Backbone as CSV, one residue per row, in Angstrom:
resi,resn,N_x,N_y,N_z,CA_x,CA_y,CA_z,C_x,C_y,C_z
1,MET,0.830,-1.206,0.000,0.000,0.000,0.000,0.864,1.256,0.000
2,LYS,1.924,1.243,0.845,2.816,2.392,0.906,3.480,2.637,-0.444
3,LYS,3.911,1.538,-1.089,4.563,1.671,-2.401,3.595,2.255,-3.428
4,ALA,2.348,1.864,-3.369,1.351,2.379,-4.311,1.159,3.876,-4.117
5,ILE,1.096,4.300,-2.861,0.934,5.733,-2.575,2.140,6.511,-3.048
6,ILE,3.340,5.978,-2.779,4.565,6.660,-3.210,4.610,6.739,-4.736
7,THR,4.245,5.656,-5.403,4.213,5.651,-6.867,3.243,6.701,-7.397
8,LEU,2.056,6.768,-6.790,1.080,7.772,-7.221,1.595,9.189,-7.011
9,LEU,2.265,9.416,-5.878,2.821,10.750,-5.615,3.889,11.111,-6.634
10,ILE,4.734,10.146,-6.991,5.768,10.402,-7.999,5.128,10.700,-9.349
11,LEU,4.143,9.903,-9.734,3.455,10.159,-11.001,2.775,11.514,-11.003
12,PHE,2.153,11.863,-9.883,1.511,13.170,-9.779,2.543,14.289,-9.922
13,ALA,3.694,14.120,-9.258,4.745,15.146,-9.329,5.241,15.318,-10.751
14,PHE,5.481,14.181,-11.457,5.916,14.283,-12.851,4.839,14.909,-13.715
15,GLY,3.599,14.551,-13.480,2.492,15.137,-14.224,2.397,16.622,-13.990
16,LYS,2.605,17.058,-12.737,2.539,18.473,-12.413,3.679,19.224,-13.093
17,CYS,4.879,18.629,-13.092,6.002,19.268,-13.772,5.709,19.426,-15.261
18,PHE,5.123,18.388,-15.858,4.796,18.461,-17.274,3.761,19.561,-17.513
19,ALA,2.742,19.615,-16.647,1.707,20.637,-16.805,2.276,22.027,-16.611
20,GLN,3.303,22.142,-15.760,3.920,23.436,-15.513,4.844,23.830,-16.655
21,GLY,5.205,22.887,-17.510,6.153,23.170,-18.569,7.559,22.878,-18.079
22,THR,8.456,22.709,-18.986,9.828,22.382,-18.636,10.557,23.638,-18.217
23,GLY,11.160,23.591,-17.047,12.071,24.649,-16.642,11.474,25.825,-15.898
24,TYR,10.224,25.797,-15.511,9.661,26.902,-14.748,8.496,26.411,-13.899
25,SER,8.106,27.265,-12.961,6.879,27.003,-12.205,6.030,28.268,-12.238
26,LEU,4.721,28.057,-12.229,3.758,29.150,-12.301,2.673,28.863,-11.282
27,PRO,2.367,29.823,-10.408,1.371,29.567,-9.357,0.013,29.142,-9.902
28,LEU,-0.644,28.278,-9.145,-2.027,27.895,-9.411,-2.771,27.999,-8.085
29,PRO,-3.347,29.189,-7.793,-4.050,29.371,-6.514,-5.234,28.418,-6.378
30,GLU,-5.626,28.188,-5.135,-6.760,27.317,-4.847,-8.005,27.818,-5.588
31,LYS,-8.732,26.895,-6.168,-9.979,27.117,-6.913,-9.776,27.711,-8.298
32,TRP,-8.544,28.067,-8.658,-8.283,28.524,-10.016,-8.174,27.294,-10.912
33,LYS,-8.436,27.469,-12.194,-8.304,26.407,-13.183,-7.081,26.702,-14.064
34,SER,-6.563,25.645,-14.680,-5.407,25.822,-15.552,-5.589,25.048,-16.848
35,GLU,-4.808,25.434,-17.824,-4.796,24.742,-19.107,-3.424,24.970,-19.729
36,THR,-2.913,23.978,-20.437,-1.636,24.086,-21.127,-1.840,23.711,-22.588
37,ILE,-1.328,24.560,-23.487,-1.502,24.368,-24.926,-0.126,24.504,-25.591
38,PRO,0.274,23.551,-26.431,1.554,23.693,-27.134,1.427,24.640,-28.329
39,PHE,2.539,25.294,-28.661,2.628,26.036,-29.919,2.993,25.052,-31.026
40,PRO,2.521,25.253,-32.253,1.594,26.316,-32.646,0.212,26.089,-32.051
41,ILE,-0.410,27.182,-31.622,-1.745,27.127,-31.027,-2.730,26.777,-32.140
42,ASP,-3.544,25.764,-31.906,-4.400,25.266,-32.992,-5.361,26.309,-33.535
43,PHE,-5.839,27.238,-32.699,-6.785,28.237,-33.200,-6.094,29.527,-33.651
44,ALA,-4.758,29.596,-33.507,-3.988,30.757,-33.968,-2.624,30.288,-34.479
45,PRO,-2.611,29.418,-35.492,-1.355,28.809,-35.927,-0.369,29.773,-36.576
46,SER,-0.813,30.966,-36.953,0.104,31.909,-37.591,1.007,32.633,-36.587
47,ILE,0.747,32.494,-35.295,1.664,33.062,-34.292,2.906,32.178,-34.316
48,PRO,4.068,32.742,-34.718,5.204,31.910,-35.130,6.139,31.445,-34.014
49,TYR,5.617,31.172,-32.840,6.473,30.768,-31.727,6.498,29.256,-31.571
50,GLN,7.546,28.798,-30.889,7.630,27.413,-30.441,7.704,27.457,-28.924
51,GLY,6.987,26.573,-28.263,6.967,26.556,-26.803,5.600,26.139,-26.323
52,ILE,5.159,26.737,-25.214,3.841,26.414,-24.693,3.125,27.667,-24.208
53,GLU,1.810,27.559,-24.183,0.958,28.563,-23.565,0.379,27.924,-22.312
54,GLU,0.488,28.627,-21.200,-0.090,28.128,-19.950,-1.056,29.170,-19.408
55,LEU,-2.289,28.741,-19.108,-3.351,29.653,-18.685,-3.718,29.424,-17.236
56,ARG,-4.135,30.506,-16.564,-4.663,30.464,-15.201,-5.968,31.257,-15.188
57,PHE,-7.060,30.560,-14.860,-8.392,31.163,-14.861,-8.862,31.417,-13.440
58,THR,-9.328,32.625,-13.162,-9.875,32.940,-11.845,-11.084,32.049,-11.557
59,PRO,-11.429,31.853,-10.273,-12.565,30.980,-9.940,-13.884,31.411,-10.584
60,GLY,-14.090,32.709,-10.783,-15.346,33.183,-11.372,-15.248,33.485,-12.849
61,TRP,-14.250,32.925,-13.522,-13.997,33.250,-14.929,-15.258,33.122,-15.801
62,GLY,-16.031,32.078,-15.638,-17.196,31.861,-16.494,-18.518,32.327,-15.913
63,ASP,-18.476,33.019,-14.772,-19.692,33.460,-14.084,-19.890,34.960,-14.302
64,ALA,-20.861,35.322,-15.111,-21.089,36.731,-15.459,-21.401,37.603,-14.247
65,LYS,-21.817,37.003,-13.132,-22.133,37.777,-11.924,-20.908,37.959,-11.016
66,SER,-19.803,37.302,-11.350,-18.604,37.357,-10.516,-17.760,38.585,-10.851
67,ASN,-17.078,39.127,-9.843,-16.166,40.247,-10.068,-14.996,39.826,-10.959
68,ASP,-14.655,38.538,-10.958,-13.511,38.109,-11.759,-13.919,37.396,-13.061
69,TYR,-15.126,37.696,-13.527,-15.601,37.162,-14.811,-14.620,37.494,-15.927
70,TRP,-14.255,36.515,-16.715,-13.356,36.624,-17.849,-11.977,37.155,-17.468
71,SER,-11.607,37.067,-16.188,-10.286,37.533,-15.765,-9.349,36.329,-15.689
72,TYR,-8.239,36.434,-16.370,-7.299,35.320,-16.404,-5.925,35.798,-16.855
73,THR,-4.950,34.929,-16.721,-3.613,35.193,-17.240,-3.238,34.075,-18.194
74,PHE,-2.411,34.413,-19.138,-1.775,33.352,-19.909,-0.325,33.715,-20.160
75,LEU,0.493,32.685,-20.154,1.932,32.802,-20.339,2.296,32.131,-21.649
76,TRP,3.026,32.837,-22.489,3.665,32.217,-23.634,5.120,32.025,-23.239
77,PHE,5.519,30.791,-22.985,6.904,30.462,-22.644,7.514,29.880,-23.910
78,VAL,8.288,30.709,-24.618,8.673,30.380,-25.991,10.182,30.285,-26.143
79,ASP,10.585,29.529,-27.144,12.006,29.302,-27.402,12.686,30.579,-27.873
80,GLY,13.925,30.746,-27.426,14.757,31.848,-27.890,14.314,33.198,-27.378
81,THR,14.741,34.221,-28.102,14.382,35.604,-27.759,13.737,36.247,-28.985
82,PRO,12.486,35.905,-29.243,11.831,36.424,-30.445,11.621,37.933,-30.365
83,GLN,11.507,38.534,-31.527,11.189,39.957,-31.574,9.783,40.155,-31.019
84,VAL,9.666,41.106,-30.111,8.364,41.445,-29.535,8.268,42.965,-29.501
85,ASN,7.177,43.491,-30.034,6.913,44.928,-29.941,5.406,45.123,-29.996
86,ALA,4.964,46.351,-29.801,3.526,46.621,-29.725,2.806,46.248,-31.016
87,ASN,3.422,46.522,-32.166,2.762,46.192,-33.436,2.559,44.689,-33.590
88,LEU,3.592,43.901,-33.268,3.466,42.444,-33.358,2.428,41.925,-32.365
89,LEU,2.445,42.478,-31.143,1.471,42.037,-30.151,0.048,42.324,-30.618
90,ASN,-0.171,43.478,-31.213,-1.510,43.791,-31.735,-1.926,42.794,-32.816
91,THR,-1.002,42.460,-33.703,-1.299,41.481,-34.758,-1.611,40.114,-34.156
92,TYR,-0.744,39.652,-33.244,-0.912,38.324,-32.657,-2.181,38.238,-31.811
93,LEU,-2.486,39.285,-31.050,-3.679,39.243,-30.206,-4.965,39.305,-31.027
94,THR,-4.929,40.025,-32.136,-6.094,40.030,-33.027,-6.334,38.625,-33.570
95,THR,-5.274,38.005,-34.046,-5.358,36.624,-34.554,-5.822,35.672,-33.456
96,TYR,-5.253,35.839,-32.264,-5.542,34.956,-31.133,-7.026,35.012,-30.744
97,PHE,-7.543,36.218,-30.535,-8.933,36.338,-30.069,-9.952,36.049,-31.176
98,ASP,-9.624,36.371,-32.422,-10.484,35.924,-33.527,-10.561,34.398,-33.537
99,GLY,-9.394,33.759,-33.462,-9.339,32.302,-33.496,-10.010,31.665,-32.297
100,LEU,-9.843,32.276,-31.125,-10.466,31.748,-29.911,-11.985,31.739,-30.051
101,TYR,-12.519,32.823,-30.578,-13.967,32.895,-30.773,-14.436,31.811,-31.752
102,HIS,-13.768,31.730,-32.887,-14.185,30.762,-33.911,-14.035,29.322,-33.444
103,SER,-13.009,29.034,-32.641,-12.816,27.659,-32.173,-13.921,27.243,-31.205
104,ASN,-14.569,28.217,-30.582,-15.657,27.921,-29.640,-17.037,28.162,-30.231
105,ASN,-17.110,28.759,-31.416,-18.388,29.027,-32.084,-18.260,28.690,-33.559
106,LYS,-18.196,27.435,-33.838,-18.012,26.988,-35.214,-19.226,27.321,-36.091
107,SER,-20.337,27.698,-35.456,-21.534,28.025,-36.228,-21.498,29.455,-36.780
108,SER,-20.444,30.222,-36.451,-20.344,31.611,-36.931,-19.099,31.807,-37.792
109,PRO,-18.899,30.989,-38.826,-17.650,31.083,-39.586,-17.492,32.369,-40.369
110,ASP,-18.571,33.094,-40.615,-18.486,34.293,-41.437,-18.072,35.541,-40.652
111,SER,-18.006,35.433,-39.333,-17.605,36.580,-38.535,-16.110,36.826,-38.726
112,VAL,-15.756,37.992,-39.230,-14.348,38.347,-39.421,-14.149,39.810,-39.033
113,GLY,-12.921,40.125,-38.676,-12.574,41.511,-38.412,-13.216,42.114,-37.180
114,PHE,-13.616,41.296,-36.223,-14.307,41.831,-35.050,-13.361,42.143,-33.894
115,THR,-12.157,41.616,-33.897,-11.209,41.885,-32.816,-10.348,43.086,-33.178
116,LYS,-10.266,44.023,-32.239,-9.405,45.200,-32.381,-8.498,45.249,-31.154
117,SER,-7.204,45.275,-31.390,-6.224,45.313,-30.309,-5.488,46.641,-30.334
118,ASP,-5.423,47.309,-29.188,-4.737,48.601,-29.067,-3.758,48.518,-27.898
119,ILE,-2.615,47.899,-28.152,-1.580,47.693,-27.140,-0.443,48.669,-27.413
120,THR,0.060,49.320,-26.358,1.185,50.246,-26.494,2.188,50.007,-25.369
121,ASN,3.416,50.506,-25.565,4.425,50.457,-24.509,3.960,51.299,-23.333
122,THR,4.328,50.853,-22.144,4.016,51.616,-20.941,5.235,51.592,-20.028
123,SER,5.152,52.204,-18.859,6.277,52.196,-17.921,6.671,50.762,-17.621
124,THR,7.968,50.491,-17.671,8.459,49.133,-17.483,8.330,48.717,-16.025
125,ALA,7.623,47.613,-15.804,7.438,47.088,-14.447,8.704,46.362,-13.991
126,SER,8.874,46.270,-12.697,10.025,45.582,-12.114,10.090,44.139,-12.622
127,GLY,11.277,43.728,-13.080,11.475,42.375,-13.571,11.193,42.204,-15.056
128,ASP,10.602,43.212,-15.690,10.283,43.137,-17.113,11.399,43.767,-17.942
129,GLU,11.599,43.241,-19.135,12.425,43.944,-20.111,11.597,45.046,-20.753
130,GLN,10.319,44.751,-20.945,9.372,45.721,-21.479,7.977,45.373,-20.978
131,THR,7.177,46.404,-20.750,5.795,46.218,-20.306,4.880,46.951,-21.285
132,TYR,3.746,46.336,-21.568,2.767,46.901,-22.493,1.398,46.892,-21.810
133,SER,0.527,47.764,-22.254,-0.848,47.738,-21.763,-1.767,48.274,-22.848
134,GLY,-3.055,48.081,-22.646,-4.026,48.573,-23.608,-5.345,47.850,-23.479
135,LYS,-6.089,47.850,-24.587,-7.410,47.219,-24.602,-7.565,46.342,-25.833
136,ILE,-8.389,45.333,-25.677,-8.780,44.470,-26.791,-10.294,44.421,-26.820
137,SER,-10.874,44.749,-27.967,-12.317,44.608,-28.166,-12.528,43.403,-29.065
138,THR,-13.398,42.499,-28.645,-13.622,41.271,-29.400,-15.033,40.770,-29.130
139,LEU,-15.315,39.545,-29.527,-16.586,38.912,-29.220,-16.379,37.881,-28.123
140,ASN,-17.277,37.877,-27.175,-17.266,36.930,-26.067,-17.857,35.618,-26.577
141,PHE,-17.050,34.574,-26.630,-17.577,33.323,-27.177,-18.613,32.681,-26.267
142,LEU,-18.702,33.124,-25.014,-19.717,32.593,-24.103,-21.098,33.174,-24.403
143,THR,-21.143,34.427,-24.864,-22.420,35.112,-25.089,-22.649,35.534,-26.540
144,LYS,-21.572,35.522,-27.345,-21.579,36.009,-28.733,-21.827,37.515,-28.803
145,LYS,-21.563,38.208,-27.707,-21.706,39.668,-27.662,-20.325,40.306,-27.531
146,LYS,-20.274,41.601,-27.825,-19.004,42.326,-27.720,-18.525,42.372,-26.267
147,ILE,-17.206,42.332,-26.125,-16.590,42.485,-24.811,-15.268,43.222,-25.004
148,THR,-14.910,44.058,-24.040,-13.643,44.777,-24.077,-12.815,44.376,-22.866
149,PHE,-11.562,44.023,-23.141,-10.628,43.628,-22.079,-9.571,44.693,-21.880
150,TYR,-9.224,44.935,-20.625,-7.994,45.636,-20.290,-6.900,44.576,-20.275
151,VAL,-5.722,44.950,-20.762,-4.642,43.972,-20.887,-3.344,44.585,-20.376
152,SER,-2.578,43.773,-19.655,-1.225,44.133,-19.253,-0.312,43.001,-19.698
153,ILE,0.801,43.347,-20.348,1.708,42.350,-20.920,3.114,42.592,-20.391
154,HIS,3.765,41.502,-19.978,5.102,41.569,-19.387,6.055,40.702,-20.194
155,LEU,7.098,41.316,-20.750,8.112,40.600,-21.512,9.306,40.335,-20.610
156,GLN,9.650,39.046,-20.425,10.733,38.666,-19.523,11.613,37.599,-20.175
157,PRO,12.648,38.015,-20.932,13.572,37.034,-21.498,14.391,36.365,-20.394
158,HIS,14.709,35.101,-20.595,15.517,34.346,-19.635,16.680,33.739,-20.388
159,ALA,17.787,34.517,-20.446,18.934,34.146,-21.273,19.499,32.789,-20.890
160,ASP,19.598,32.507,-19.583,20.171,31.233,-19.153,19.329,30.063,-19.643
161,ALA,18.021,30.254,-19.670,17.125,29.189,-20.107,16.931,29.195,-21.621
162,LYS,17.484,30.218,-22.300,17.320,30.362,-23.746,15.852,30.393,-24.138
163,GLU,15.043,30.991,-23.272,13.608,31.093,-23.529,13.112,32.457,-23.074
164,THR,11.919,32.800,-23.535,11.313,34.086,-23.198,9.926,33.845,-22.630
165,ALA,9.621,34.551,-21.548,8.284,34.513,-20.954,7.549,35.785,-21.354
166,ILE,6.373,35.606,-21.956,5.508,36.734,-22.290,4.199,36.491,-21.547
167,PHE,3.949,37.323,-20.529,2.755,37.190,-19.690,1.666,38.130,-20.171
168,PHE,0.443,37.630,-20.157,-0.718,38.439,-20.504,-1.688,38.389,-19.331
169,GLU,-2.049,39.543,-18.800,-3.097,39.645,-17.782,-4.301,40.266,-18.480
170,VAL,-5.465,39.630,-18.337,-6.644,40.026,-19.104,-7.858,40.110,-18.182
171,SER,-8.604,41.216,-18.269,-9.843,41.341,-17.515,-10.710,42.435,-18.131
172,PRO,-12.035,42.258,-18.088,-12.908,43.353,-18.504,-13.006,44.437,-17.426
173,LYS,-12.447,44.169,-16.252,-12.463,45.153,-15.161,-11.310,46.132,-15.327
174,PRO,-11.517,47.421,-14.992,-10.431,48.400,-15.100,-9.290,48.065,-14.137
175,TYR,-8.130,48.637,-14.417,-6.922,48.327,-13.650,-7.058,48.618,-12.158
176,SER,-7.986,49.462,-11.778,-8.182,49.793,-10.358,-8.916,48.690,-9.595
177,ASN,-9.497,47.720,-10.297,-10.266,46.663,-9.643,-9.342,45.691,-8.908
178,PRO,-9.751,45.191,-7.737,-8.900,44.276,-6.965,-8.492,43.001,-7.699
179,VAL,-9.221,42.602,-8.725,-8.858,41.376,-9.446,-7.455,41.481,-10.044
180,TRP,-7.015,42.710,-10.331,-5.681,42.882,-10.906,-4.579,42.492,-9.929
181,GLY,-4.827,42.645,-8.632,-3.851,42.189,-7.645,-3.675,40.677,-7.712
182,GLU,-4.780,39.964,-7.943,-4.709,38.505,-8.069,-3.955,38.103,-9.331
183,LEU,-4.230,38.790,-10.430,-3.529,38.494,-11.677,-2.043,38.803,-11.559
184,ASP,-1.722,39.945,-10.932,-0.315,40.302,-10.719,0.405,39.232,-9.899
185,GLY,-0.315,38.611,-8.954,0.294,37.577,-8.115,0.746,36.369,-8.915
186,ILE,0.026,36.048,-9.974,0.433,34.934,-10.837,1.742,35.288,-11.533
187,VAL,1.804,36.485,-12.089,3.012,36.916,-12.808,4.207,36.993,-11.861
188,SER,4.025,37.592,-10.693,5.162,37.745,-9.771,5.598,36.414,-9.163
189,GLY,4.721,35.406,-9.190,5.089,34.095,-8.647,5.804,33.188,-9.624
190,PHE,5.956,33.625,-10.861,6.669,32.845,-11.881,8.131,32.676,-11.492
191,GLN,8.659,31.457,-11.653,10.060,31.198,-11.332,10.677,30.264,-12.352
192,ILE,11.882,30.607,-12.780,12.669,29.694,-13.611,13.288,28.659,-12.689
193,GLN,13.212,27.402,-13.078,13.808,26.321,-12.286,15.160,25.987,-12.905
194,GLN,16.189,26.129,-12.111,17.560,25.874,-12.612,17.900,24.397,-12.524
């Protein structure tokens, strides 16, 4: 019995490491949900990175009555040090959110050009090489109605790991809302494992 428990714990640990991605750890607070997607992302294959996307969803992500509705973070942990700037981020996020909508609403294939991304450079946050912020207007695949997100993006190259972390914090709530403290906690809890 003891051996079975130890075996299960080892398998769980390896599974958790795999879910966390190779070479880093990312917080998963209690009651939050997670998802890991390899690049190329199936609903946005034109984003030219190699690596993984790891998502963290607040407990009320899908509840329209919750303060943290549609609030989440995602990390692109990608190979090398790719070029990143506001123009590329706007292009990639437009592709990403268009694709996200279509992958969840296959009955609306004719909807095009509905995502607008307005990301610009902002004051560089501690630990970032560059920080960006702005808004994304798109369609909510849960309701098929328009939704606007506030976005904060953190670029953090990791030369020793030969990889780059690009964090996205997303919420329809303005930056003054307490949910942003929770999202910031995910980003600040990121660690490279040596």
